[in-house]
N, C-alpha and C positions, 0 to 999 in steps of 0.2 A: 339235494345232496349230490346228483350226478353233475349238474352245473358247477357246484363248488369244487368238486374233484377235478373236472375239466380246467378250470381256472387254475388250480394248483399244478396240474400236469403242464400247463403252458409255462408257469413260473420255473418249475424244475427243468423242462426242456430248454428254455432260454438259458438258464445257468449252465447246463450241460454243453450246449452248442457254443457258448461264449468261451467256456473252459477250453473246448476242443480248438476253436479258432486261435485263441491266444497261445495255447501251447504250440501249435503247429508253426505259427508266426515266430515265436521265440526259438524254437528248435532250429528253424531255418537260419536265424541270426546267430546261432550258437550261444544263446543266452538264456536258456530255459532252466537247467538245474544247476544250482550252485555246487562248486566243488565240494565234495565230501558230504553234501546233503544226503540225509538217510531216505530211504524209500518209505512206504507205508508201515507203521507199527503192526506187528503180527497180531496183536490184540484186537485189531479190527475184524479179524475171522471171528473170533469168539462173540464180539458184539453183533456181527451179522447173523450168526447162529441164534442168539438170544432174540433178535428182533423177529427173525423168521418163525422162531418157536412161539413167540407172543402172538403171531398171526394164526398159528395152529391151536393154540389154547383157547383163542377167541372163537375160532371156528367150532371147536369141541363144545364150547359154552352154548353157541347157537344150536348146534345139533342136539344137545342135551335138552335145551329148552322145547325144541320140537318134539322130541320123543317122550321126554317124562316130564318136563316142567318141575322137576325137584329143584326146589329153591336152594338147597345147600349144595347140590351138585353144579348147577349153573353159576352159583356165587363163587364156589371153589374153583372152576375154571377161570373165572373172571380175575379172582385173586392171583391165580398162577399168572395170568396175562399181566397184571399190574407188577409183579415180581420180576418177571422176565424183561419188561420195559424199564423197570428201575435198574436191573443189571445192564442193560443196553447203555443207558445214560452214564452209569458209573464207568463202564469200560471206555466209552467215548471220551469222558474226562481224563481217564488214565493215559490214553492213547495221545490226547493233547499234551499232557505233562511229560510224556516220554519224548515227543518231538521238541518241546521247549528245553528239556534237559539236553538234548543233542544239538542245541543251539539253532533250532529252526523254529524260531518265534514267529508271531504274527506279522512282524515288520522287518523280518530278515531278508525276504525276497518276495516277488510275485508268486514264485513257486509255492512258497509256504502260505501266502496270503490267500491265494486260491483254495489250497486245501481247507483253511480255517473257515473261510466264507462257505464253502460248499457243506462242510460237515455241520457248521454252526447253523446255517439255514434249515438243514434236516432237523438238528436237534431242537430248533424252535418250534418246528411243526410237531415233533413228538411231545415236547412239553405242552404245546397247546392241545394236543389230544389227551393229556393225563386227566384234565377235568371231566370231560365226558366219559372217559374209561372209569374213573372213580364213581361217577354218578351211576352208570350202568352197572356196576359192581354192587352198589348199595341196592339199587332196584332189584338186582338178581337175588341177592339175600332176602329181600323183602317178598320175594315170590311174584313179581310183576310179569315175568316172562313165561309164556306157556305156549301151547302148540299153535294157537292161531296166530296168523300174520300180523294182525293189527297190534296185538300185546306186545310183539316182539319188534316193532319198528325202531325203537331206541337201540336195541341190540344189533339190529341189522344196519341202521345207519352207522353206528360205531365201528362195526366190522367193514363196512365199505371203506371208511376213511382209513382204518388201521391197515387194511390190506394194500391200499394205495400207498401209504406211507412206507410200508415194507418194500413195495415194488420199486418206489423211488429210491429207497436207500440201496437196493442192489444195483440200480443202475448207477447211482452215484458212486458206489464202491467200486464198481467194474471201470467206470470212467477214470477214477482216481488211480486205481491199479494200473490201468494203461498209461495214464499220463505221468505218473510219478516215477516210471521206470526210467532207467538211465539213458 
């Protein structure tokens, strides 16, 4: 899992560095942000809070498994995590729709294209994590997670991936916030 996360970190770091290089070059040429182009939708603040919240509820599920092993409580925290992730994806979709309505579609400029590529790449990784999250939630309700480390490894691995995805989003969001300002 650590090697997998390191490889994902390299992908996201490459995307962020490429974004920074392209932005700086186009700013110097005076061709970065199209006239009248909107900044980041404010809805992304809510989606960021939802994703960070999902990391918190997953952490609570893990702590609950260690302390009590109560299937309903661990499963409840995992269900909360899934709901927060769903909220994140929905708000991301609405943010995309807001930008499209403001005439900043995927093909309108490199400025827009980079936004959609970066957020889309992250959304794909969130979607990829939904399957394991659902499986871990099902296992939590079935009482598979208890105090011993061996029984919790699925929950732990899922948590490692999820905390990484959250951290990657915060870095992407801050990069976009910096890069999309005027």
